[in-house]
N, C-alpha and C positions, 0 to 999 in steps of 0.2 A: 593597602595591606595593613591589617591591624597589628597592634603590639603583640597580641597573643600569637598570631601567625609568624611574626618576625622572630620572636623568641624561640618558638618551636622549630622553625627552619634553621636558626642559628645553632641550636643545640643538636639537632639531627645532623647538620652538615659537619659540625665539630666531631661528633661521635663517628661519623663515616670516615672522616680524614684520619682520626686516631686509629680506627680499626684497620684501615689500609696500611698505615705506617707500621703498626704492630705486625700485620700479616707479612709485609715485606721483610721486616727484621727477622721474624721467625723463619720465613722461607729461606732467606740468605744464610742464616746461621745453621739451619738444618742441612741445606745442600752442601755447605762447606764442611760440616762435620761428617756427613756421609762420604764425601769424596776423600777426605783425609784418612778416614778409617779404611776405605777400600784400597787406597794407595799403599798404606802401611802393610795391609795384609798381602797384597800382590807383590810388594817389594821384598817381603820376607820369603815369599815362595820363590821368587826369581833368584834370590841369594842361595837358597837351598838347591835349586836346580843347577846353578852355576857350580856349586861345590860337587854335586853328583856328576856333572859333565866332566869336570876336571879329574874325577876319580874313574872316569870311563863308563859311567852309568847315566843313561838319559831316561827321564820319566816320560810317560805316554803323551802328555799334553805340552811338552816342551817343543818349541819351534826353533830349529837351528838355521841360521843364515837365511831368513825369509827374503823372497824377492820384493814383497810389498811391505813397507814399514813406514809409518807416518814420518813425514820429513823432520819435524822438530825432534822426534825421538831418535831418528837416524843421526842427526847432527850431534846430539848429546853422546850417543854411543861412539861415534867416530872420534870424539874428543876424549874417549876413555872413561866416560862417566856412566854410572848406573842411574836410570831415570824411569819415570812413569809418565804416561800421557793419556788423557781422555779424548778419544776421537769421536766427534759428533757428525762427521761428514757422511757416514754410511746410513743405511736404512735404520740401523739400530746403533745406539751409542756403545762404544767398546773401550774398555780400560786396558792399556798396554803397559808392559814392564819389560825392560831389556838391559843387558849388561854384556860386556865383552870378556871372553875367556880365551886368551891366546889369540888365535886368528879367527875364532868362531864368535858368533853373536848368539847369545841365548835369549830367547823371547818367550814371554807368556802373555796371553790376552784373556780377558774375562768380560762377558757381556755386562753392561751397566743398566740393563732394562729394569731390573727389580728396584734399584735405587730410584730411578726416574719415576716408576709407578708409585712408589711410596711417597715421593715428593708431590706428585699430583694428588694423591689421596689427602695428604696433609693440606694442600692448597684448598681442596674442596671443604675440608673441615674448617679451615680458617675463614673462607668466604661465608660459610653458613653461620659460624659463630659471630663474625663481623656483622652480617645482616641482622641476626637476632639482637645483637647488642645495639646496633643503630636504631632498630625499630623500638626497642625498649627505652633507649635514651630519648627518642622522639616522643613517645607516649608520656614519659616522665616530664620532659620539657614542656609539652603542651599543658599537662596538668598544673605544673608550677606557674606557667604563664597565665593559665585561666584564673588561678587564685589571685595572682598579682593583678591581672586585668580587672577582676571584679572589684578589688579594693581601689584601684585607680579610677574605675568608672564611678564607684560610689563617691570618691573624692571629687570627681568632675561634676557629678550631679549636685552634690552639696554646694560646691562653689557656684554653680549656675543658680541655685536657689538663693544664695546670698546675694549674687549680682542682681537677681530679680526683686530683691527687697526683703526676703525672708531672713532677718537677722537672728532668728532663733535656731536656724539650721546649724547642726554640728555633726562632725564625724565621730563615730564610735572608736575610741582607742582600743587596740588589740594587743597591747603589750609589745615587748621586744624593743630593740634599739636599731632596727634596720632602717633603710632609706624611706620605706613606706610609713613606718611609725613616725619618723621625723617629719614627713610631709603632713600626716594627719595632725600632729601637734602644731605645726606651723599654720595650717589652715584654720584650726580652732582658735589659735592665738590671734590670728588676723581678724577672724570674725568677732571675737570678743572686743578687740581694740576698735574695730569699725563701729560696732554697735554702741560702745561707750561714747565714741566721738560724735556719732549722729544724735544720740540721745542728749548729749550735752548741748549740741547746736540747737536742737529742737527746743530744749528747755529755755535756753537763752533767748531764742527768738520769741517764744510764747510769753516769757516773762516781760520782755521789752514791750511787746504789743499790749499786754495786759496793763502794764504800768502807764502806758500812753493813753489808755481809754479815757480816763478822767480829764487830763489836760486837753486832749483833742475834742472831747465833748464840750468843754468850756470854750475852746477856740471856735467851734462851729456856732455855739450860742452867741458868742460875742460878735462874730461876723454877721449874724442876722440883725444885730442892733445897729450896724453902721448905717450912716445916711446914704441914700441912693447916690449912685455914681459909678463910673468905671473902676476906680480903685476898690470900691466895696465889692463889685462883682468879681474882680480878680481874687480878692481875699476869700470870698465865699466859695469860688470854684476850687481854689487850692485847698481850703480846709475840708471841703467835701471829699476831694481826692485823697487827702491824708486819712480821713476816716474810713473811706472804702478800702484803702491799702491795709490799714490796721485790722479791719474786719476780715479781710482775706488772709492775712497772716495768722490770725486766731483760728480761722477755719482750717487752714493747712495744718496747724498744730494739732487740732482735734482729730483730723483725718490720720495724721501720722501716729497718734496715740491710740488708734482704733477705738476711739470713744464715741463714734457715730454709729447709729443703728437705724435701719430703714423701717418706716411705718407705712405699710402697704395698703392699698385699696385698689379696686378695679376702675380703670379709666379707659376711655377711647383715646388711642394714641394720636389720631389726627387732630382732635380738638385740643389735646394737651400740647401738641407742637404749635398749633396756631396761637394759643395763648402765650406760650413762652416766647415765640418770635415777636409778637406784638409788643411784649414788655421790653424786649431787648433791642428792638429796632430803633426806638426813640425818633420816630419820624422818617427813618430811612425805609426804602422800599425793599421788601424781601418777598420773593415768590415762594408760596407754600404749595407743594404738589402732593396730593394724597392719592397714590396709585391703588393701594389696598389698605384699608383701615382695619385695625384689629383691636380687641380689648386686651389690656395687659394688667397684670397685678403688680404694681410697683409703687414707689414713693413718688408721688407727683411733684412734690416740692423739689426733690433732688433732680428729677428729670428736667424740670424747668431750669434749675440752676445750671445743669450741664449744657443745655441748649442755648441758654442766654450767653454763657461764656464762649461757646463756639461761634455764635452769630456775631458777638462783639469782636472776637478775634478776626473773623472774616472781614468785617468792616474796617478794622483798624490796620490790618496788615495785607489784605487782599485788594482786589479791584474788580470792577465790572459787576454784573448782576449776582446777588447772593441768592441761592436757591436752597430751600429746605424740602426734602422729599421723604415721604413716609411710604414704605412698601413692606407690608407684612411683618411688622415688628422691627424693622430696620429704618433708622433715620439717618439721612445723609445731608450734611451741610457743605455746600460747594460754593466756590468763588472762582473767578478767572484771573487771580493774581499770579505772582511768580512761584507760588507753591511753598511747601514746607522745606526748610533746610535739611540737609542730609543728617546733621547731628540729631535733630528731632526724630527723623524717621528711623535712625539706628538705635537711639537710646531713650526715646520718649521725652516728654516735656521735663525740664529741670527748673526748679524754682530760682528766682533772682537772676536768671539769665535771659537777656533779650537780644534780639537781632533785628536787622533791617528788613528781613524777608518774612518773618512770621513771629507770632507771639510765643516767647519761651519763658514768660514770667509766671505769675501765680494763677492766671486765668485757666490755662490749659492744665496746670498741675492740679488745681481744684477739680476740674472736670474729670480727670483721670481718677482722682481719689473718690469722688462721689460715685463714679461708675463702679469702682471696686466695692463700695458699700452696697450698691444695688445688686451686685453679682452680674453686671452687664459687661459687655466688651466694647471698649472704645479704641478705635484705630485711626491712624493718620496715613494718608497716601497722597501721591501726586499722580493724577490720572495721565494716561498717554497724551491726551489732547491738550494738556496744560492746566494750570490752576491748582487748587488744593481741595482735598476732600476729607472731611472727618465723618466717621461712620460709628453710630451708636447702635449696638445690636442688643435688642431686648427679646430675642426669640425664646429664651428659656422661660420668661414670664408668660408668654403666650401659651406655651404648652401647659403650664400649671393652671392657667385659667380655663383652657379647654377641658382639662381633666375634671376640674370642679364642676363646670357646666354639664358635662356628660354624666357625672355622678348624680347631680341634682335632678337631671331629666330622668335618669333611670329610677331614682327614688320616687319621683312624682308618678311615673308610669306604673310602678308596682304597688302604690298605695291604694287601698280600697276607696271607692267613692263615698262621700259623706252625704247621706240622705236627709239629715236633719232629724228634728223631733217629730 
């Protein structure tokens, strides 16, 4: 049940309860007032009848010494009291009044049907008014809940955009000082603080990597001049690894700053995959399966960079045979290792975080960033049979190329033949 429904139901239920309570109060007060008025009127009449009886004159509707008298009224008269009593035991309610004059009992009775009918009509009016009021309250409640729900949904969508990495997303303030206005202000303030913090972290990382370029380049050059031997090999290996890490950090910084732009051309996806896998395998065996090859309009260098990182990650953190499969614009990199950790599947690759089960460092982060530059979709899954699978989807590029090919073919078909001079 959504928030709008809950608020509408709550307001409608509250209005219904209030209507019932008001109806009960009005019914009780009206019934009590009617009964008191009828009793006072009949009591005055029985007093007049008693006086007339004492003077030797009896009015036509006066009952003297009746055989049937309601028991509560008889007990009151026997004690010498003048009393009235509403009898509901018969087919119709009747109001009685009695008093004693000497040895005689003077009694008057009056049907109470009209008062009961008036009360029933009042109840019908109260039910109708309560129903209309409840329906109106429900409509107003749903309308208010809809307005509030839209603002909350907008806040939720903006928060989701911020969580997905769009740090420029903000909520539009609508004025006022209610809870929703405070929520909007809090979300915008949080987004500003988060964007500032991430920007500062990116700038620090990029500046450190940039400042290290010259010293690292000198270190690599010096390592190449060392005399042959195992220590020199270790120094060269570590220096090359530091240079690779520094270049990766700079690439991540450029991707975060949206400073990268794709330069596209038309390539066969199967051949592009084979070349990228050969470059990344470094002597390791990778099986390349081309189920259906297609032409794609994309940036070949960035596709090779993505595939190289995925294959490297599969060798480094997976096990068994690594397979690269091309099927109609989709490339799958699979291995038979323990699979990606849940943190990666839930939140995606995160820089500077590594684990024993999969690469969570810069390699997959760069692959995701390059896919974003290409407008492609890169996803990570653990298939039911085990292992890990990374899927690069370039289907949008296929449709663009097919459209251009169709347009070119149409133009060629409609052009008149050139007969020459």
